C-alpha positions in Angstrom: 132.7 160.5 98.2 136.0 160.1 96.3 139.5 158.7 96.4 141.0 161.7 98.0 138.0 163.5 99.7 135.0 162.3 101.7 131.8 164.3 101.5 128.9 164.1 103.9 125.3 165.0 103.2 124.2 167.0 106.2 120.4 167.5 105.8 119.0 164.0 106.3 116.6 163.7 109.2 115.7 160.5 111.0 112.6 159.2 112.6 109.0 160.1 111.9 110.1 163.7 110.9 111.1 162.5 107.4 108.4 163.4 104.8 107.8 162.4 101.3 105.0 162.2 98.7 106.0 158.8 97.4 103.1 156.5 97.9 100.6 154.4 96.1 101.0 151.1 94.3 104.0 149.8 96.1 106.8 152.2 95.4 108.8 153.0 98.6 112.1 154.3 97.3 112.7 158.0 98.2 114.8 160.2 96.0 116.3 163.5 97.0 118.0 166.3 95.1 121.0 168.2 96.3 124.5 169.5 95.9 127.1 168.2 98.4 127.7 171.7 99.7 124.0 172.7 100.0 121.8 169.8 100.6 118.0 170.1 100.4 115.2 167.5 100.1 112.6 168.0 97.4 109.3 166.5 98.4 107.6 167.4 95.1 109.7 165.7 92.4 109.5 162.0 91.7 112.9 161.7 90.0 115.7 163.7 91.6 119.5 163.6 91.7 122.5 164.6 93.7 124.3 167.2 91.6 127.9 167.1 92.7 130.2 169.9 91.9 133.4 168.4 93.1 135.0 165.0 93.6 134.3 161.6 92.2 133.7 158.2 93.5 131.0 155.7 94.2 129.4 156.4 97.6 127.9 159.2 99.6 127.3 158.9 103.3 124.5 160.8 105.0 124.6 162.4 108.4 122.3 159.6 109.7 124.9 157.1 108.7 123.1 155.8 105.5 125.4 155.0 102.7 124.3 155.3 99.0 125.9 154.0 96.0 126.2 156.5 93.2 126.9 156.3 89.5 128.6 159.1 87.4 126.9 160.0 84.1 129.4 162.4 82.6 126.9 165.3 82.5 128.8 168.2 80.9 126.6 170.8 82.8 128.4 170.0 86.0 131.9 170.7 87.1 134.1 167.6 86.7 131.4 166.2 84.4 129.8 164.3 87.3 126.1 163.8 87.9 125.4 161.4 90.8 122.1 159.6 91.0 121.1 157.6 94.0 118.0 156.1 95.7 117.8 157.2 99.3 117.1 154.6 101.9 114.2 155.1 104.3 115.5 156.4 107.7 114.7 154.6 110.9 111.1 155.1 112.1 109.8 155.8 108.6 106.2 154.6 108.0 105.8 153.3 104.4 102.2 153.2 103.0 101.2 151.2 100.0 97.8 151.2 98.3 96.1 148.0 97.2 92.8 149.7 96.1 90.3 148.9 93.4 87.8 151.4 92.0 84.1 150.8 92.8 84.9 148.4 95.5 82.5 147.7 98.4 83.4 146.0 101.6 81.7 142.8 100.4 83.9 142.8 97.2 87.0 143.3 99.3 86.0 140.3 101.5 85.4 138.2 98.3 88.8 139.2 97.0 90.6 138.4 100.3 88.9 134.9 100.3 89.6 134.2 96.6 92.2 132.0 95.2 95.2 134.0 93.8 95.2 131.6 90.8 92.0 133.3 89.7 93.9 136.6 89.2 96.8 137.8 87.0 100.1 137.9 88.9 101.2 141.4 89.5 97.7 142.9 89.6 96.2 144.6 92.6 93.5 141.9 93.0 96.2 139.2 92.9 98.1 140.9 95.6 95.0 141.2 97.8 94.2 137.5 97.3 97.7 136.6 98.5 97.2 138.5 101.8 95.1 135.7 103.3 96.6 132.4 102.3 93.7 130.0 102.4 94.5 128.0 99.2 98.1 127.1 99.0 98.1 125.0 102.2 101.3 126.6 103.4 99.5 129.4 105.4 101.9 131.9 104.1 99.8 134.9 105.1 100.8 138.5 104.3 103.8 137.8 102.1 104.6 141.5 101.7 105.1 141.8 105.5 102.5 144.6 106.2 102.1 145.2 109.9 99.0 147.4 109.6 96.0 147.4 107.2 93.7 150.4 106.8 90.2 149.4 105.7 88.4 152.4 104.1 85.8 150.9 101.8 82.6 152.7 102.9 82.2 155.0 99.9 80.8 152.4 97.5 78.9 150.7 100.2 76.8 153.9 100.5 76.8 155.4 97.0 77.5 152.9 94.2 74.3 151.7 92.5 76.1 148.5 91.3 77.7 147.4 94.6 76.1 149.2 97.5 75.3 147.5 100.7 72.6 148.2 103.3 74.0 149.3 106.7 73.4 145.9 108.2 75.1 144.2 105.1 78.0 146.5 105.5 78.4 145.6 109.1 78.3 141.9 108.3 81.0 142.2 105.6 83.2 144.5 107.7 83.0 142.0 110.6 84.3 139.2 108.4 87.1 141.4 107.0 88.3 142.4 110.4 88.1 138.8 111.7 90.5 137.7 108.9 93.1 140.2 110.1 92.3 139.6 113.8 92.9 135.8 113.3 89.3 134.9 114.3 87.6 134.3 111.0 85.9 130.9 110.8 83.5 131.4 107.9 83.5 130.0 104.4 87.0 129.5 102.9 88.7 130.1 106.2 92.5 129.3 106.2 93.8 126.3 108.2 95.9 128.6 110.3 94.8 132.2 111.3 96.6 135.4 110.5 98.7 136.9 113.3 100.9 139.9 114.1 98.9 142.4 112.0 96.5 145.2 113.0 93.5 146.4 111.0 92.2 150.0 111.3 88.9 151.1 109.9 88.2 154.4 108.3 84.9 155.9 107.2 83.8 157.7 104.1 84.4 161.5 103.9 81.4 163.3 102.5 79.6 163.5 99.2 78.4 166.5 97.1 74.7 165.4 97.1 73.6 168.0 94.6 76.0 166.5 92.0 74.7 163.0 92.8 71.2 164.2 92.3 72.1 165.5 88.9 73.4 162.1 87.9 69.9 160.6 88.3 71.1 157.1 89.1 71.5 157.2 92.8 67.9 158.0 93.8 66.5 154.5 94.1 69.8 153.3 95.6 69.4 155.6 98.6 65.8 154.6 99.1 66.8 151.0 98.9 69.5 151.5 101.6 67.1 153.3 103.9 64.4 150.7 103.5 66.9 147.8 103.8 65.3 146.2 100.8 66.7 146.9 97.3 63.6 145.5 95.7 61.3 148.0 97.5 63.1 151.3 97.6 61.6 154.5 99.0 60.0 156.4 96.1 62.1 159.0 94.4 59.4 161.6 95.2 60.3 161.2 98.9 63.9 162.4 98.3 65.5 165.8 97.8 69.3 165.1 97.4 70.1 168.8 97.6 69.5 169.1 101.3 71.7 167.6 104.0 68.7 166.3 105.8 67.8 163.8 103.1 70.9 163.4 101.0 73.9 161.1 101.1 75.3 163.1 104.0 72.3 162.1 106.0 72.6 158.4 105.0 76.3 158.1 105.8 76.0 158.2 109.6 73.9 155.0 109.4 77.1 153.3 108.2 79.4 155.2 110.5 77.4 153.9 113.5 77.8 150.4 112.2 81.6 150.8 111.8 81.8 152.1 115.4 79.8 149.2 116.7 81.8 146.6 114.8 85.2 148.0 115.6 84.2 148.4 119.3 83.0 144.8 119.5 86.1 143.4 117.8 88.7 145.7 119.5 90.0 147.4 116.3 91.0 151.0 116.0 88.7 153.4 114.2 89.1 156.7 112.3 85.9 158.7 112.0 86.9 160.6 108.9 83.3 161.5 108.2 83.1 163.5 111.3 86.4 165.2 110.4 84.9 166.2 107.1 81.7 167.5 108.7 83.8 169.5 111.2 86.1 171.0 108.6 83.6 172.0 105.9 80.8 174.4 105.4 77.2 173.5 106.6 74.8 172.5 105.2 76.4 171.1 102.0 79.8 170.0 103.4 81.4 169.7 100.0 84.3 172.1 100.2 86.8 169.2 99.9 84.8 167.3 97.3 85.6 167.2 93.6 83.4 167.9 90.6 82.2 164.3 90.4 80.6 164.6 93.9 82.6 161.7 95.3 86.4 162.0 94.9 88.3 164.6 97.0 90.2 167.7 96.2 93.7 168.1 97.5 92.4 169.5 100.8 90.1 166.6 101.1 92.8 164.0 100.6 95.1 165.8 103.0 92.5 166.0 105.7 91.6 162.3 105.1 95.2 161.3 105.6 95.5 163.4 108.8 92.3 161.9 110.3 93.3 158.4 109.3 96.8 158.8 110.8 95.5 159.5 114.3 94.5 155.9 115.4 97.4 154.5 113.4 99.9 156.6 115.2 98.4 155.3 118.5 99.3 151.7 117.7 102.0 149.9 119.7 104.4 149.0 118.3 104.2 151.8 115.9 103.2 151.1 112.3 106.1 150.9 109.8 104.5 149.1 106.8 100.9 150.1 106.1 98.6 148.7 103.4 95.6 150.8 102.4 92.6 148.6 101.2 90.1 151.0 99.6 88.4 152.0 96.4 89.4 154.6 93.8 90.1 157.0 96.7 92.8 154.7 98.0 95.9 155.8 96.1 95.3 159.4 97.1 94.6 158.5 100.7 97.8 156.4 100.8 99.9 159.3 99.7 98.6 161.7 102.2 98.4 159.1 105.0 102.1 158.4 104.5 102.9 162.2 104.8 100.7 162.5 107.9 102.3 159.5 109.6 105.8 160.8 109.0 105.1 164.5 109.8 107.1 166.0 112.6 
């Protein structure tokens, strides 16, 4: 824009066709790079600019009607010494995804955090923001201050495979039930709020898969798996009874015990469900199913995160009204999942 000329950026799309890789711990501002006469959107850079080769002024208007304020920097590499920088507003219909995820977190630890007093956490931290979601301490019942309309609960990984915080399948089901009841407005257990939550939806996602051979080499998951199968951590199945290198007896075989519980709980409570585990089984190579799993045996490769986001987006896209502000509550996989989930939700 300028005092004598008005320039319009012509390449902005509206609706769910807008795509970006900005996601994670709360950032929702999109940035695009362009010249006024040849506009393109760069989904790969995190800091981009409008490089204007003519005119001056303080606004640019996009073809979708969005107006951006610009600032000139006097960059001598551009004609008229103008470099315009602007943050691009989200177009109508864009689904923003934020991650509030904590590494090593089981579903029980998520429940404990949701029920905890925010005063026990440092303001600005992830655990503080999680504790503020369910307002059962201030007395004002100011639930969900960030205004999320959808929560994605994907905490199964550590429930299955973390020696310090794992849950048996039945313990997982109990913790998941309470978490969903909080978001469904039906929780009445310890530390329940005086008024229930409302106007939010909770969607459950499963674990992907593990590389069981890697887990075997770590030598600290053997008794954990036995404990989970026996249901008694004090009396685990002997290590000699396990061969983690086969899908019949490794973590891949244990995971369905938890998937079945997730299906049962979500069915009984009426919540939506994403069977990401099945998507990982269908998309990888039998019998190891670790094509999308990283070197540590747990975290995903780029393909794994992309396919997780695609699978998780299916039930969320089916919600009415459609999701526009989603919060991912997961473990150390959560930030990567939030990024690919946002891309999947906003894909054409």
